[in-house]
MIKEDREN-233919 format. One record per residue (C-alpha): residue number from 1; x, y, z. Coordinates in pm, 1 decimal. Layout:
REM residues N
R     k          X          Y          Z
R   NUM          X          Y          Z
...
//
This chain:
REM residues 197
R     k          X          Y          Z
R     1     1391.6    -1818.0     1921.9
R     2     1550.6    -2083.0     1692.6
R     3     1448.5    -2009.8     1334.1
R     4     1571.5    -2248.2     1063.7
R     5     1555.9    -2190.6      689.4
R     6     1561.6    -2526.6      509.5
R     7     1869.9    -2519.1      278.3
R     8     1818.2    -2763.9       -3.7
R     9     1956.0    -2578.8     -302.4
R    10     1646.7    -2372.0     -394.9
R    11     1736.5    -2002.7     -445.3
R    12     1621.6    -1691.3     -262.5
R    13     1746.2    -1796.6       79.1
R    14     1961.3    -1487.8      144.2
R    15     1681.8    -1229.9      100.8
R    16     1463.8    -1430.6      344.0
R    17     1751.7    -1436.2      597.5
R    18     1799.8    -1060.0      567.2
R    19     1434.4     -999.2      613.2
R    20     1439.6    -1182.8      953.0
R    21     1756.1    -1005.5     1039.0
R    22     1576.3     -676.8      999.6
R    23     1316.5     -812.2     1256.6
R    24     1603.6     -887.8     1497.3
R    25     1607.1    -1267.2     1444.9
R    26     1912.9    -1455.6     1313.2
R    27     1790.0    -1740.7     1089.6
R    28     2008.0    -2055.1     1054.7
R    29     2037.4    -2211.8      705.5
R    30     2040.7    -2587.1      747.9
R    31     1980.7    -2917.4      581.4
R    32     2050.1    -3105.0      902.2
R    33     1742.9    -3309.2      999.1
R    34     1807.7    -3277.8     1378.7
R    35     1858.5    -2906.3     1364.1
R    36     1540.1    -2864.9     1154.0
R    37     1341.6    -3078.6     1394.6
R    38     1461.9    -2891.0     1695.9
R    39     1373.0    -2540.7     1566.9
R    40     1101.6    -2335.0     1704.9
R    41      998.2    -2223.2     1357.2
R    42     1084.5    -2343.8     1007.3
R    43     1091.7    -2165.9      673.3
R    44     1061.0    -2375.5      359.9
R    45     1171.6    -2139.2       76.5
R    46     1184.6    -2199.7     -291.9
R    47     1258.6    -2032.5     -618.2
R    48     1311.7    -2244.4     -928.6
R    49     1154.9    -2549.0    -1090.9
R    50      934.8    -2791.2     -904.8
R    51     1068.6    -3128.3    -1023.6
R    52     1437.8    -3039.5     -976.1
R    53     1358.9    -2889.5     -633.3
R    54     1164.6    -3203.9     -532.8
R    55     1462.8    -3417.9     -643.0
R    56     1697.6    -3220.7     -417.3
R    57     1453.7    -3276.0     -120.1
R    58     1441.2    -3656.8     -201.0
R    59     1820.3    -3680.7     -230.3
R    60     1860.2    -3525.0      123.7
R    61     1567.0    -3719.2      269.4
R    62     1397.6    -3392.1      363.7
R    63     1087.8    -3492.7      159.3
R    64     1016.2    -3748.1      443.1
R    65     1099.0    -3511.6      725.2
R    66      908.4    -3195.4      634.8
R    67      556.4    -3347.8      652.9
R    68      633.5    -3480.5     1003.2
R    69      737.4    -3139.4     1157.1
R    70      515.0    -3021.9     1449.6
R    71      624.7    -2664.8     1489.7
R    72      498.7    -2375.6     1266.6
R    73      636.1    -2419.6      912.2
R    74      605.0    -2148.8      643.8
R    75      644.5    -2244.5      274.7
R    76      719.3    -1951.6       45.8
R    77      646.1    -1945.1     -331.9
R    78      774.0    -2272.5     -470.3
R    79      802.8    -2397.1     -112.6
R    80      428.3    -2362.1      -77.4
R    81      363.8    -2532.8     -408.2
R    82      587.1    -2832.4     -307.2
R    83      370.0    -2874.7       -4.6
R    84       63.4    -2950.1     -219.5
R    85      -30.4    -3291.2     -363.4
R    86      124.2    -3232.4     -703.0
R    87      234.5    -2965.9     -958.2
R    88      189.4    -2954.9    -1338.5
R    89      537.3    -2810.5    -1346.6
R    90      752.4    -3116.8    -1446.0
R    91      459.4    -3337.6    -1352.1
R    92      585.2    -3333.5     -995.9
R    93      452.0    -3527.7     -700.6
R    94      439.5    -3298.8     -393.2
R    95      464.3    -3347.9      -19.4
R    96       90.6    -3387.0        8.6
R    97       42.5    -3150.8      312.2
R    98     -207.6    -2935.8      133.6
R    99     -485.7    -3123.4      -46.8
R   100     -468.6    -2938.2     -370.9
R   101     -295.0    -2979.8     -706.7
R   102      -90.7    -2689.7     -854.2
R   103     -182.9    -2577.2    -1205.8
R   104      -16.7    -2357.7    -1471.4
R   105     -176.5    -2024.1    -1578.8
R   106     -304.3    -2038.6    -1925.7
R   107     -129.8    -1845.7    -2211.7
R   108     -423.5    -1592.5    -2216.9
R   109     -232.6    -1392.1    -1948.5
R   110      124.7    -1287.3    -1915.9
R   111      320.7    -1573.6    -1760.1
R   112      483.0    -1556.0    -1513.6
R   113      270.2    -1319.1    -1311.1
R   114      538.1    -1081.4    -1193.8
R   115      487.5     -782.7     -978.3
R   116      238.6     -657.6     -716.6
R   117     -111.9     -797.2     -670.5
R   118     -362.1     -785.4     -387.0
R   119     -443.9    -1060.8     -121.8
R   120     -806.5    -1084.9        1.5
R   121    -1028.8    -1307.1      212.4
R   122     -767.4    -1309.1      477.7
R   123     -809.8    -1573.2      750.9
R   124     -552.9    -1678.8     1012.4
R   125     -324.1    -1503.5     1266.7
R   126      -61.9    -1499.0      989.7
R   127     -250.5    -1188.3      863.3
R   128     -300.0    -1010.2     1194.7
R   129     -302.8     -630.0     1133.7
R   130     -289.7     -680.8      756.7
R   131     -575.6     -510.8      571.9
R   132     -784.0     -671.2      298.1
R   133     -661.7     -601.8      -49.8
R   134     -307.7     -529.9       66.9
R   135      -49.2     -556.8     -213.0
R   136      213.0     -830.9     -208.4
R   137      498.7     -914.7     -450.7
R   138      459.2    -1228.0     -672.3
R   139      663.1    -1406.3     -943.5
R   140      504.9    -1737.8    -1049.9
R   141      376.2    -1931.6    -1342.7
R   142      191.7    -2190.8    -1144.2
R   143      -83.7    -2152.1     -876.8
R   144     -282.5    -2347.8     -624.1
R   145     -654.7    -2344.0     -704.7
R   146     -901.4    -2217.0     -445.7
R   147     -958.7    -2496.8     -182.3
R   148    -1060.3    -2558.7      178.1
R   149     -720.5    -2483.8      312.4
R   150     -707.0    -2142.6      147.7
R   151     -636.4    -1851.3      394.8
R   152     -588.9    -1578.3      128.9
R   153     -681.5    -1544.2     -232.1
R   154     -562.3    -1340.8     -530.5
R   155     -706.5    -1290.8     -884.3
R   156     -499.1    -1337.1    -1189.9
R   157     -695.5    -1492.1    -1476.0
R   158     -867.5    -1697.6    -1209.4
R   159     -908.5    -1658.6     -834.8
R   160     -650.7    -1873.5     -672.9
R   161     -511.5    -1946.0     -321.1
R   162     -223.9    -1706.9     -248.3
R   163     -194.0    -1847.5      100.6
R   164     -278.3    -2195.9      258.9
R   165     -288.4    -2336.7      607.3
R   166     -333.3    -2680.3      747.5
R   167     -260.5    -2736.9     1121.2
R   168       95.2    -2608.9     1187.9
R   169      177.2    -2574.4      811.2
R   170      143.8    -2239.4      635.6
R   171      220.7    -2144.5      275.4
R   172      226.7    -1821.8       83.3
R   173      258.2    -1782.6     -295.0
R   174      384.9    -1425.5     -270.4
R   175      726.6    -1315.7     -132.1
R   176      682.9    -1149.9      204.3
R   177     1056.8    -1076.9      216.6
R   178     1010.0     -862.1      -97.1
R   179      673.6     -706.9        0.1
R   180      791.3     -410.3      204.9
R   181      651.7     -324.5      545.8
R   182      335.7     -546.2      508.0
R   183      543.4     -848.1      402.3
R   184      769.1     -790.4      699.4
R   185      461.1     -776.0      925.3
R   186      349.0    -1122.0      796.5
R   187      698.0    -1261.5      880.0
R   188      677.1    -1106.6     1223.5
R   189      323.2    -1261.9     1275.9
R   190      471.9    -1601.5     1178.0
R   191      740.2    -1563.8     1445.1
R   192      457.6    -1504.2     1696.3
R   193      252.3    -1805.2     1612.2
R   194      211.7    -2061.4     1892.8
R   195      460.3    -2341.6     1887.9
R   196      356.5    -2710.0     1967.3
R   197      711.3    -2838.3     1954.0
//
């Protein structure tokens, strides 16, 4: 299994790499287009600010490459948000994979949402053997509203999409690599998804 984590300067890559190592898979960090295209599975991570992360993708040309990938791709946190049409953070145009615009939580709740919250209405093999209302770890100030591509939802001020899927593209707002045994199970499920590559 060739697993590549896209390395474009957005943080949090090491903890994802360690999470897969615990599952017995060595993930390669790479910004090499050929290596990313040749992978069986791709992780698109992200911690940081949307507009600067998008700029780093554009500088490396990865903004053009990611939407063309045909193998299973998993966006995590900011990675998922960048796969949407746009984000209010830095007024950023996204990759347009998921047909939804990312919004900021209002100041009536504590921002960022930080800590454990439940995921519900689970659809997709990504959540095989995960129970409804399982707790996952989140840190974010922006969210994808509920939409047709939603495969899990969470409530924080509003109900929002905590996971998205379109074709071979998956996105999770929470951090599976920081969500204990259940988060690890989601990563394992991702590794088992059928590859069209």
